[in-house]
C-alpha positions as CSV (number, residue, x, y, z in Angstrom):
1,X,27.5,3.4,44.2
2,X,24.4,2.7,42.2
3,X,23.9,5.3,38.8
4,X,20.9,7.7,39.2
5,X,18.4,7.3,36.5
6,X,15.9,9.9,35.4
7,X,12.9,8.4,33.7
8,X,12.2,10.0,30.4
9,X,8.5,9.4,28.6
10,X,8.0,7.1,25.9
11,X,7.4,9.6,23.1
12,X,10.6,11.3,24.3
13,X,12.6,7.9,23.9
14,X,11.2,7.2,20.5
15,X,12.0,10.8,19.3
16,X,15.6,10.5,20.7
17,X,16.2,7.2,19.2
18,X,14.6,8.2,15.6
19,X,17.0,11.4,15.4
20,X,19.5,8.7,14.5
21,X,17.0,6.8,11.8
22,X,18.3,6.6,8.3
23,X,17.1,5.1,5.1
24,X,19.1,1.8,3.6
25,X,21.0,1.1,0.2
26,X,18.7,-0.1,-2.8
27,X,19.1,-3.3,-4.3
28,X,17.2,-5.2,-6.9
29,X,15.8,-8.5,-6.3
30,X,14.0,-11.0,-8.9
31,X,10.1,-10.8,-8.9
32,X,10.0,-14.4,-7.6
33,X,11.9,-13.5,-4.7
34,X,10.6,-10.1,-3.6
35,X,7.9,-11.5,-1.3
36,X,8.2,-10.0,2.3
37,X,11.1,-7.6,1.4
38,X,10.1,-3.8,1.2
39,X,9.8,-1.4,-1.8
40,X,12.7,1.0,-2.1
41,X,11.3,3.3,-4.9
42,X,7.6,4.0,-5.9
43,X,6.0,2.0,-8.1
44,X,4.7,4.0,-11.3
45,X,2.2,2.9,-14.1
46,X,4.2,2.6,-17.6
47,X,0.5,2.5,-19.4
48,X,-2.9,2.8,-18.3
49,X,-4.9,-0.1,-17.0
50,X,-7.2,-1.3,-18.4
51,X,-4.3,-0.4,-21.7
52,X,-7.4,-0.1,-24.0
53,X,-11.5,-0.2,-23.9
54,X,-12.5,-3.6,-23.3
55,X,-15.4,-6.1,-22.5
56,X,-15.3,-6.9,-18.6
57,X,-17.6,-10.2,-19.4
58,X,-18.8,-12.4,-22.0
59,X,-21.5,-10.9,-23.8
60,X,-21.9,-9.1,-27.4
61,X,-20.6,-5.9,-28.5
62,X,-23.1,-3.5,-29.8
63,X,-23.7,0.1,-31.1
64,X,-26.0,1.6,-28.5
65,X,-27.6,3.3,-31.3
66,X,-29.1,0.2,-32.3
67,X,-30.8,-0.7,-29.2
68,X,-33.0,2.0,-28.7
69,X,-36.6,1.3,-28.4
70,X,-36.3,-2.2,-27.4
71,X,-38.6,-3.5,-24.9
72,X,-40.7,-7.0,-24.4
73,X,-43.3,-6.0,-26.5
74,X,-40.7,-4.4,-29.0
75,X,-37.9,-6.6,-28.9
76,X,-34.8,-5.6,-31.6
77,X,-33.0,-8.4,-33.6
78,X,-29.0,-8.1,-34.2
79,X,-27.1,-10.1,-36.3
80,X,-23.8,-11.8,-35.0
81,X,-21.0,-11.5,-37.7
82,X,-18.2,-12.2,-35.5
83,X,-16.9,-14.1,-32.6
84,X,-13.8,-12.8,-30.8
85,X,-11.6,-14.2,-28.1
86,X,-9.3,-12.5,-25.6
87,X,-6.1,-11.7,-27.0
88,X,-7.4,-11.4,-30.3
89,X,-9.1,-8.2,-32.5
90,X,-12.0,-8.3,-34.2
91,X,-11.7,-7.5,-37.8
92,X,-15.4,-6.7,-38.7
93,X,-16.5,-3.4,-40.3
94,X,-20.1,-3.1,-38.4
95,X,-22.9,-2.1,-40.1
96,X,-25.7,-0.7,-38.4
97,X,-27.8,-3.7,-36.7
98,X,-24.8,-5.8,-36.2
99,X,-23.1,-7.2,-33.1
100,X,-19.5,-9.0,-32.0
101,X,-20.1,-11.9,-29.8
102,X,-16.8,-11.1,-27.3
103,X,-15.2,-12.8,-24.5
104,X,-14.2,-11.1,-21.3
105,X,-11.0,-9.0,-21.7
106,X,-11.8,-8.5,-25.5
107,X,-10.8,-5.3,-27.2
108,X,-13.7,-3.3,-27.9
109,X,-14.5,-3.9,-31.9
110,X,-14.2,-0.4,-33.9
111,X,-17.8,1.6,-33.9
112,X,-19.1,-0.7,-30.7
113,X,-19.8,1.5,-27.5
114,X,-21.5,-1.0,-25.5
115,X,-21.7,-4.5,-24.3
116,X,-24.6,-6.6,-23.6
117,X,-24.2,-9.6,-21.3
118,X,-25.4,-13.2,-22.4
119,X,-27.8,-13.2,-19.6
120,X,-29.9,-10.2,-21.3
121,X,-29.8,-11.5,-24.7
122,X,-31.6,-14.3,-27.0
123,X,-29.7,-16.0,-29.4
124,X,-31.8,-17.2,-32.3
125,X,-30.4,-19.2,-35.3
126,X,-32.0,-18.9,-38.7
127,X,-30.6,-20.4,-42.3
128,X,-27.3,-20.7,-40.5
129,X,-26.9,-17.4,-39.0
130,X,-26.9,-16.2,-35.6
131,X,-29.2,-13.4,-34.1
132,X,-29.7,-11.9,-30.8
133,X,-32.9,-10.5,-29.7
134,X,-33.1,-7.9,-26.7
135,X,-35.9,-6.5,-24.8
136,X,-34.1,-3.2,-23.3
137,X,-32.3,-0.3,-24.8
138,X,-28.5,0.4,-23.5
139,X,-26.5,3.3,-23.5
140,X,-23.2,4.1,-24.4
141,X,-20.3,2.8,-22.3
142,X,-22.5,0.2,-20.6
143,X,-20.5,-2.6,-19.3
144,X,-17.7,-1.2,-20.8
145,X,-14.1,-0.9,-19.1
146,X,-13.0,2.0,-20.1
147,X,-9.2,2.6,-21.0
148,X,-7.5,4.1,-18.0
149,X,-10.4,3.8,-15.5
150,X,-8.2,2.1,-13.0
151,X,-5.1,3.4,-13.7
152,X,-3.4,6.6,-15.5
153,X,-0.2,6.1,-17.0
154,X,2.6,7.9,-14.9
155,X,0.2,7.3,-12.0
156,X,1.9,6.0,-8.5
157,X,0.6,2.6,-8.1
158,X,2.2,1.4,-4.8
159,X,4.7,3.8,-2.7
160,X,8.5,3.2,-1.7
161,X,7.9,1.5,2.0
162,X,5.5,-0.9,1.1
163,X,5.8,-4.6,2.3
164,X,5.6,-6.9,-0.9
165,X,2.4,-9.0,-0.6
166,X,0.9,-11.3,-3.1
167,X,-1.0,-8.5,-4.2
168,X,1.9,-6.2,-4.6
169,X,3.3,-9.1,-6.6
170,X,0.6,-9.0,-9.1
171,X,0.8,-4.8,-9.4
172,X,4.7,-5.6,-10.0
173,X,4.2,-8.5,-12.7
174,X,1.2,-6.0,-14.5
175,X,3.7,-3.5,-14.9
176,X,6.7,-5.3,-16.0
177,X,9.0,-5.6,-13.0
178,X,11.2,-8.5,-13.5
179,X,13.6,-7.2,-11.2
180,X,12.0,-5.2,-8.1
181,X,13.6,-2.3,-6.6
182,X,13.7,-3.2,-2.7
183,X,15.4,-1.6,0.6
184,X,18.5,-3.8,1.5
185,X,17.4,-5.3,4.9
186,X,19.7,-3.8,7.7
187,X,21.7,-6.4,9.7
188,X,20.9,-6.4,13.1
189,X,23.0,-8.0,15.8
190,X,21.9,-9.8,18.6
191,X,23.6,-10.7,21.9
192,X,22.0,-12.1,24.9
193,X,23.6,-11.7,28.5
194,X,24.1,-13.5,31.3
195,X,25.7,-16.5,32.9
196,X,22.2,-18.2,33.7
197,X,21.2,-18.7,30.3
198,X,21.1,-21.8,28.7
199,X,20.7,-23.2,25.0
200,X,17.3,-24.3,24.0
201,X,18.1,-27.8,23.6
202,X,20.2,-28.0,26.9
203,X,18.2,-29.7,30.3
204,X,17.1,-27.2,33.1
205,X,19.9,-26.5,36.2
206,X,19.1,-25.0,39.2
207,X,19.4,-21.5,38.9
208,X,19.5,-21.6,35.1
209,X,16.9,-20.7,32.4
210,X,16.8,-21.5,28.9
211,X,17.6,-18.2,26.3
212,X,14.2,-17.3,25.0
213,X,15.0,-13.7,24.6
214,X,17.5,-14.2,21.6
215,X,15.0,-16.4,19.6
216,X,12.2,-13.7,20.3
217,X,14.3,-11.1,19.1
218,X,15.6,-13.2,16.2
219,X,11.9,-13.4,14.8
220,X,11.0,-9.9,15.7
221,X,13.9,-8.5,13.7
222,X,12.5,-10.8,10.8
223,X,8.9,-9.6,11.3
224,X,10.3,-5.8,11.1
225,X,12.1,-6.7,7.8
226,X,15.4,-6.9,9.3
227,X,18.5,-9.2,8.6
228,X,19.2,-10.7,12.2
229,X,22.9,-11.7,13.2
230,X,22.9,-13.9,16.6
231,X,26.3,-14.0,17.9
232,X,25.4,-15.9,20.8
233,X,25.5,-15.5,24.8
234,X,27.6,-13.2,26.6
235,X,28.8,-14.3,30.2
236,X,29.0,-12.0,33.2
237,X,32.6,-11.1,32.6
238,X,32.9,-7.4,31.7
239,X,36.6,-7.5,29.7
240,X,35.0,-10.5,27.4
241,X,31.5,-8.6,26.9
242,X,33.2,-5.5,26.3
243,X,35.5,-6.5,23.2
244,X,32.5,-8.9,22.4
245,X,30.1,-5.7,22.1
246,X,33.5,-3.7,20.3
247,X,33.7,-6.2,17.4
248,X,30.0,-7.2,16.7
249,X,29.7,-3.1,15.9
250,X,32.0,-3.5,13.1
251,X,29.5,-6.0,11.4
252,X,26.2,-4.8,12.0
253,X,24.0,-1.5,11.4
254,X,22.2,-1.9,14.9
255,X,23.5,-3.9,17.9
256,X,20.7,-5.2,20.3
257,X,21.7,-7.0,23.9
258,X,19.1,-8.3,26.0
259,X,19.8,-8.3,29.9
260,X,22.5,-6.4,31.5
261,X,20.8,-3.1,31.7
262,X,19.7,-2.7,35.1
263,X,21.9,-2.0,38.4
264,X,22.9,-5.3,39.8
265,X,26.5,-6.3,40.2
266,X,26.6,-8.0,36.5
267,X,24.8,-5.6,34.5
268,X,27.9,-4.6,32.5
269,X,25.9,-2.4,29.7
270,X,26.3,0.8,31.3
271,X,30.1,0.2,31.8
272,X,30.2,-0.7,28.2
273,X,28.7,2.0,26.7
274,X,30.8,4.4,28.9
275,X,34.1,2.6,27.9
276,X,33.1,2.7,24.1
277,X,32.6,6.4,24.5
278,X,29.4,6.1,23.4
279,X,26.5,8.7,23.5
280,X,23.9,7.5,26.1
281,X,20.3,8.4,24.9
282,X,18.5,7.3,28.0
283,X,18.6,4.6,30.5
284,X,15.2,4.5,32.3
285,X,11.8,5.1,30.8
286,X,8.5,6.0,32.5
287,X,7.1,2.9,31.4
288,X,6.1,-1.0,32.8
289,X,7.4,-3.4,31.6
290,X,11.0,-2.3,30.3
291,X,11.7,1.0,32.5
292,X,15.2,-0.3,32.3
293,X,15.4,-0.3,28.5
294,X,18.9,1.7,27.6
295,X,19.9,2.9,24.0
296,X,23.2,4.5,23.3
297,X,25.0,6.0,20.0
298,X,28.4,5.4,18.6
299,X,29.2,7.4,15.7
300,X,25.6,7.3,14.5
301,X,25.5,3.5,15.2
302,X,23.0,2.7,18.0
303,X,22.9,0.2,20.4
304,X,19.7,-0.9,21.9
305,X,20.0,-2.5,25.7
306,X,16.6,-4.2,26.1
307,X,15.4,-5.7,29.4
308,X,16.3,-9.4,30.0
309,X,12.6,-10.2,31.3
310,X,11.1,-11.5,28.2
311,X,7.8,-9.3,27.9
312,X,9.7,-6.0,28.8
313,X,12.5,-7.2,25.9
314,X,9.4,-7.7,23.6
315,X,7.8,-4.2,24.3
316,X,11.1,-2.1,23.9
317,X,11.8,-3.9,20.6
318,X,8.4,-3.2,19.5
319,X,8.3,0.5,20.7
320,X,11.9,1.4,19.8
321,X,13.9,-0.7,17.7
322,X,10.9,-1.5,15.1
323,X,10.3,2.0,13.9
324,X,14.2,2.3,13.3
325,X,14.2,-0.6,11.2
326,X,11.1,0.2,9.3
327,X,12.5,3.5,8.5
328,X,15.7,2.1,7.0
329,X,13.4,0.2,4.9
330,X,12.1,3.5,3.5
331,X,8.6,3.3,5.1
332,X,7.0,6.3,5.9
333,X,4.6,5.3,8.7
334,X,7.3,3.2,11.0
335,X,5.2,3.4,14.1
336,X,2.8,0.8,15.3
337,X,-0.8,2.0,14.6
338,X,-2.8,3.0,17.9
339,X,-6.5,2.7,18.2
340,X,-9.1,3.6,21.0
341,X,-10.9,0.8,22.5
342,X,-12.5,-0.6,25.7
343,X,-10.6,-2.4,28.5
344,X,-11.7,-5.7,29.8
345,X,-10.3,-6.3,33.0
346,X,-10.0,-4.3,36.2
347,X,-6.4,-2.9,36.9
348,X,-6.8,-0.8,40.6
349,X,-3.5,-0.7,41.4
350,X,-2.0,2.8,40.7
351,X,1.2,3.1,38.8
352,X,3.6,6.0,38.4
353,X,4.5,4.7,34.9
354,X,2.4,4.0,31.7
355,X,1.9,0.5,31.6
356,X,1.8,-1.9,28.2
357,X,-0.6,-4.6,28.8
358,X,-0.3,-7.7,26.7
359,X,-3.8,-8.3,25.3
360,X,-6.0,-10.0,22.7
361,X,-8.3,-7.7,20.4
362,X,-11.8,-8.4,19.8
363,X,-15.3,-6.9,18.7
364,X,-18.1,-6.7,20.6
365,X,-21.4,-4.8,19.2
366,X,-19.3,-3.1,16.4
367,X,-16.8,-1.8,18.9
368,X,-12.9,-2.7,19.7
369,X,-12.2,-4.5,22.8
370,X,-9.2,-5.6,24.2
371,X,-8.7,-8.5,26.9
372,X,-5.4,-8.7,28.9
373,X,-3.7,-12.0,28.4
374,X,-1.8,-13.8,31.4
375,X,-0.1,-12.1,34.1
376,X,0.7,-8.6,34.2
377,X,4.6,-9.1,34.9
378,X,7.7,-8.4,33.0
379,X,9.1,-12.0,33.2
380,X,6.1,-13.5,32.1
381,X,6.8,-15.3,28.3
382,X,3.7,-17.2,27.9
383,X,1.2,-14.2,27.4
384,X,3.2,-13.3,24.4
385,X,2.0,-16.3,22.4
386,X,-1.4,-15.1,22.5
387,X,-1.2,-11.3,22.5
388,X,-1.6,-9.3,19.4
389,X,-2.1,-5.7,20.8
390,X,-0.6,-3.5,23.6
391,X,-3.1,-1.9,25.9
392,X,-1.5,1.5,26.9
393,X,-2.5,2.6,30.5
394,X,-1.2,6.0,31.8
395,X,0.7,6.4,34.6
396,X,-0.4,8.7,37.6
397,X,-3.9,7.3,38.0
398,X,-5.9,5.6,40.4
399,X,-6.3,2.5,38.6
400,X,-8.6,1.3,36.0
401,X,-11.9,-0.3,35.4
402,X,-13.1,-2.8,32.8
403,X,-15.2,-0.6,30.4
404,X,-12.7,2.2,30.3
405,X,-11.7,3.5,27.2
406,X,-8.0,2.9,26.4
407,X,-5.3,3.1,23.8
408,X,-4.9,0.2,22.0
409,X,-1.6,-0.4,20.1
410,X,-1.9,-2.9,17.1
411,X,1.2,-5.5,17.3
412,X,2.0,-6.2,13.3
413,X,0.0,-3.4,12.1
414,X,0.9,-1.6,8.7
415,X,2.0,1.3,10.8
416,X,1.7,4.8,11.3
417,X,3.0,8.0,10.4
418,X,3.4,9.5,14.1
419,X,4.8,7.7,17.2
420,X,2.8,6.6,20.1
421,X,1.7,9.6,22.3
422,X,2.1,9.2,26.0
423,X,-1.5,8.5,27.3
424,X,-3.2,10.7,29.4
425,X,-5.8,9.8,32.2
426,X,-9.3,9.5,30.6
427,X,-12.4,11.3,32.0
428,X,-14.2,8.1,33.0
429,X,-11.2,6.9,35.3
430,X,-11.3,10.4,37.3
431,X,-14.6,10.3,38.0
């Protein structure tokens, strides 16, 4: 007897998964090994930036009052009494009419309140003494980088959950983080099911296909910030599959299986969930591809049953597993970002479910457009190599036309604080 499955909306499926989200543990890694990890704590400035008033360029530090009245017809001459490089401090006590030659980054000499860049001053040497002549006046703080103007002491510079990039590394180094507080990576177990699967280095055989899903998921887990643990393939034997899943759950934070979630004779995952005593969160979603995506929960631990079809598997991970991983990594924006844009193809066929079309984003006349890639079928794999967005087409429409406004979900985006909203029919489509 085929199990009855009632589809739920995408947003509801995400909500049910995220009820079991949690944050991971904190660990410290060296600054050199922090690239690509996620911050587990806010980074707080322990000093102002700049830490003192300084020159942002090569020039002359002066007292602005000495420049008053300077013009091309009435140049002002100032005596240069010292040259100071970055990392050094002026020792001169300036008198009226004197200046200090400074380099970029030099702390402002005492009594000086303005910088004259080299290009605006003419140097004159007389009797072994250097002077500058200027033909315009300067105001207090002209060309001066003031203490704390970039960052105040105690200010949060980078928030927890931020992926550590080269720019973040620069900030961490600036504030002395030799050891960086990062989120410990969740261990994501992966099993591929199906006797028909071959290893990637095996020759094709009749009725067999190479196992692409497992390696795709391994990559997606890494991109999301998790630690993949690939257990291998499961053949179509219920008891072997059950024991393998039962043992794998002891070693991982989350377990992903690909395939085996439909209603075929050898789709064992529904029965495995039942024998484990797991709570089935859902087993059908009103979406294409990936409608049979299933998720179960056992003692707070999630089991993601993703489709065996490559595109459906890919979509299921990005919509449901990725936000769980991102939340574990302290992200406050764990969901893929969604923007409005224009569809660049016709989809005249009506569909009762929301469709996620693998597409390529572009800009035309300053507007976002999305061009679908390849065949729109769940078993298609080649389109994934060129897709950087999903176009979400709502179910229950009479089809879509090129030029319609649509929701575009950005893959590998920094994230959003709210989950994807199930789209509604556009006005243009209903006309």
